[in-house]
N, C-alpha and C positions, 0 to 999 in steps of 0.2 A: 631722188637719189639718196642713197645711204652713204654717209661719209664715215671714215674710220676703219679700224681693223679689229679682229678678234684678239683677245688678250695675248695668247701665246703665239700669235703670228707677227707680233711686233719684233722687229730685229733690233740690233744694236743701234744706238744713236751716236753719231760721230761728229765731233767738232774739229775742223781742220785749221791749219795755220795758227796754232796756238803757240806763243813764244814764252809765256810765263804762267804763273799759277792761275788756275781757273776755278771759280766758285760755281758749282753746278747746283741748281735748285729745280725741284719738281713741284709745281703748284697746280692744284685742282681748280675747277671752274668756280668754286665758291671762295676762291682766293686763299684757301688754307695750304700751307707749305707742308709737304709730307716727306721731303728729302732735301738735305743741304749738306754738301761736302766739298772740300777743296781737292782738286786733282792737278797733277803736273803732266805736261805733254811728254809723249814718248819720243823716240828718235826721229819719227816722221812728222813731228809737230802735231800730233793728234791726241785728243782726249775721247775715249770711247766709253759710253755708258752701257754696260751689259746687264742682261737679265732684268729688263724693265718690267716683265710680267710679275716677278716676285715682289717688286716694289708696289705695283698698282693693285695686285690681287686682294689684299686685305681691305680695300676701300669699296669693294662690292658688297652689297647686302643681299645675301641669298635667302630665299623664303624658307620658313619653317614648315615642316610637314605634319605637325600635330593634328591639323584639321584639314578637311578637303574644301578649299575655296573654289568658287566657280571661275575665277580668273586670277592668275598669279603672274607677276612681272619682275624681271630683273633689268633695271635701267642702265644704259651706258652713261659714260661721263667724259668730259673733255679735260685735257691737262696740257700744261706747258712746261717744257724742259728748257731752262735758260742757262747759258754759260757766260759768265762775266769775268773779264780780266781787267787789269788796270787801264787798258786802253780801248777795249771793245766789248760788245755784248752781242750774243747770238741766241736765237730762239727757235725751238721746234714745237709746233702745235700739233696735237693729236686728239683723236677720239677713240675710245676703246669700248668694245662689247665683251661681256664675260664669255670665257670658254675654259674648260678644264684642261685641254691639251691644244696642240697646234691643229687648226682646222684645215688650212691650206686653200681656203676660198675667201673671197672678199664678201663682206656683208651684203653688198649690193647684188650679189649673184645668187643668193639663197632666199627662200621664202619659208617653207615648212622646215622646222628644225628637228626632223625625225628621219629615221633610216627607211621606213616602210612606205609603200604606196597603197597597200591594202591590208586591212586588219580583220581577222575573224574574231568577233566578240560575241558575248552572250547577254541576255536581257539584264542580268543583275550585275554586270561588270562595271568597273570604273575605267574611263578613258579620258586622256588629255591630248589635245592637239597643240603642239608647240609651234610657234610661228615668230618670225622676226618682223615686228610691226613698225611702221613709220607713216608719216603723213601721206595720205592719198591711197593707202592700201585698202582694198575692199575684200570683205570676207562674207561668204554665203554658205548656207547648209541646205543641200537638197535632200529631201526625204521621200523615199519610195515606200508606198504603203497600199494596203488593200481595203476597199470599201465594197461590201456586198459581193465579194469575189472579183471585183474589177480593180486593176492596178491604177493607182494615182501617183502624182509626183508634185510635191510642194517645195518651194524655195523660200527660205527664211534669211533675211539680211541680219548680219551680226555687226555690232559696233564694238571695236576694240579701243581701249583707252591707253594713252601713253605710248612712248617710244621704247623700243628694245625687244628683248625676248619675252614673249607672253605665252603662257599655257592656258588654253581655253578648255574648260571641262565639257567633254562631249560624250558622256556616258549615255547609253540608250534611254534611260529614264529621263534624263534632262532634255535630250533631243525631243522626246515625246511631248514634254511640257512646252518647249519652245515652239514646236510646230502645231501644238494643239491636236495631236493625233494619239490614238490609243497605242500603247507600247506593244500590245499583242498584234497590232496590224502592220507594224513597220517591217519591211523586208531588208532595207539597207539605207544608208545615208552617206552623202559625199560632202566633205568639207573642202571648199574651194577658196583660194586667195588669189587676187589679181592686182597687179601693179598699175599705176597710171599709164605706163608705157605698153601695157598689154601682156606682160609676162604672167603665166598662170601656173599654179601648183595645186595639187589636190590629193586627198587621201580618202579612200573608200572604206567604210566600215560595214562589213557583212554580218548580219545577226544570225548566229547558228543556234537553232532551237533544239538540236539533238541533245539527248541526255548526256551530260558530262559526269563521269564518276568522280573525277577530281578536278577542282578549279582552285588554283592558287594565284592570287593577284598581288603583285608587289608594286608599291609606289616608291619612286626614287627621284633624285635630282639628276637630270640628264647632263650631257656634256656642255650645255649652255646655261646650266644653273636653274632650270625651271622644271616643274613636276612632269613626269611621264609614268606610264604604267607598263608592266610586263605581266602577262598571264600565261601560266604553264598548265597544260591539260594532261600531262603524263602522270604516271603512278607516283605515289609518295610513300616513303618508308620512314618509320619512326625509330630512332636510335638514341633513347635517353641515356644520359651519362650522369653518374654520381661522382661529383668532384669533392675533394677534401684532402686532409692530411692526417696520417696515422702517426701518433707519437707514443713513446714509451714513458709511462709514469711509474711511481713506486708500487701502485697496486695493479699494474698490468698495462695493457695497450688501450688506447682510446683514440677515437677518430674525432677530429675537430674541424671547424669551418666547413661543414657539409653544405653542398649546393647541388641542386638537381637541375641539369641542363636539358631542355627539350630540343634535342638536335633532330632535324628532319633532313631528308634527302629527297629532292624533287627532280623528277625527270620532265624535261620540257615537252616531250612528244616530238614528232617529226615537224620540222619547221623549215621555212625557206631562208635564203641567204640574208634578206633584209631583217627578218626577225632575229637571226643569229647576231647580226651587228647590233641590234637593240639590246640583246642579252649581254653582250660584252660591255656595252655602255652601262648597263645596270650593275654588273658585277664589279665595276671599277668606281661606282658612285660613292661619295662620302656619306650619304644618308639613304638607307633603304628601309622601307616599312612593309610589313606583311599586313594586308587588309583581310581580316578574318572575323566573321560574325559581328560586324560593326565595330571591331576594335582596330586600332592603328598601332601595331607593335613594332618598335625598332628592332632590327635584326642585324646580325653580322654573318657574312658569308665566310665559312670556315674551310671549305674545300670545293674544288670544281674539277670534273672530269670532262674535258672538252675534246677528247680524242674521237675522231670520226673519219669515215671514209666516204666522201661524197660519191653517190651513184650518178647515173645519167640525169636524174631529175633533182640532184643536189638536196636530197632529204637528209637533214642533220638532226641528231638527237643528242642533247647535252644533259648531264646531271650535275647538280650542285647541292651542297649541304649548307645549312644555316642554323643558327641558334639565336634566341632572344638576346639582345645586348644587355638587358637588365635581368635581375633575378625575379622570376614570376611564379616560382613553384609555391610560394607561401600565400599567394592571393586567395582570399577566402570568398567563395561564391555563394554560400548558403544565405538566403534571405527569408526570414519568417513571413508567413502570410498574415495580413491584417484583416482579411475578409472573414466575416462571420456568416457562413452559409448555414442553411437550416439543418443539413445533415452532417455538419462537422462536429468537432468535439464540444462545441458550445451549445449543442441542441439541448433544450430544456425538456427532460423526460417527463416533467409534471404537466407539460402542455396538453390541454384537453381539446 
């Protein structure tokens, strides 16, 4: 059983029957004091500690997205809120799991920390499976593949380390290595998690080998602080912007502080409701990266057009614009060749 609550689901903590000044202290499990202040009771003889999430949030360590790790974790922690007066002392003990907003469910009631139940992926895509891990949780990956035209199915056991929110890398290429199966042979794979009491949750990843004209994959921190990916298969438009300032000088006008911004607008293509929920999670993430040609580029979402009219099958298409968060236009990509081939410019014309 998982004890505690998600960060923004913690409500106010109230001390009742307080008759004089109360010193309120918040202490973490490592005995470090992160908050201490004196409060006086209101007319109902109560002291109320509000916005506990804002006090606890800075003490979570969120993962960096500069590199793609196979397993990324955000651990929960315990805390104690104590209220001491001259005559008494009261204590509230709690355990908190990271969340970016109010979740509305108890940690014991969730397993997979994602919105979708099925994902359409491509052989070269990056995928992460986020799950709330604790002692006794079992995770398996079932892989369906072809051998000489016959369908086979293999189940691989996965061991997760630590407690809390964990993102496990489940890109098709990694699944092929774990299952010792050729990537070209895989049809789909299913990630399943099971609790000791028998609760089951799963996500199915279907490999689409049709040719995609546009594939844009974004890596981001989801609402539980661990990596997740979102891939858009719709059209892309490029709208570069030249930014700077024009000033008037003695000898005329001059433009200074020039910067070239590679602004792009991505269309998601038609998607189901669960992928739309994942898109909203990404657009509100504090850290978003574009995975492009082996590069991990921090980006900023500048605009989003989410107006849509759901039809009977709820097909939704959203467009959003983004630009690199840093200035990349000056990056120099030319690299001289060090190879001396027989017919390059180093060829010795006197060779007999």
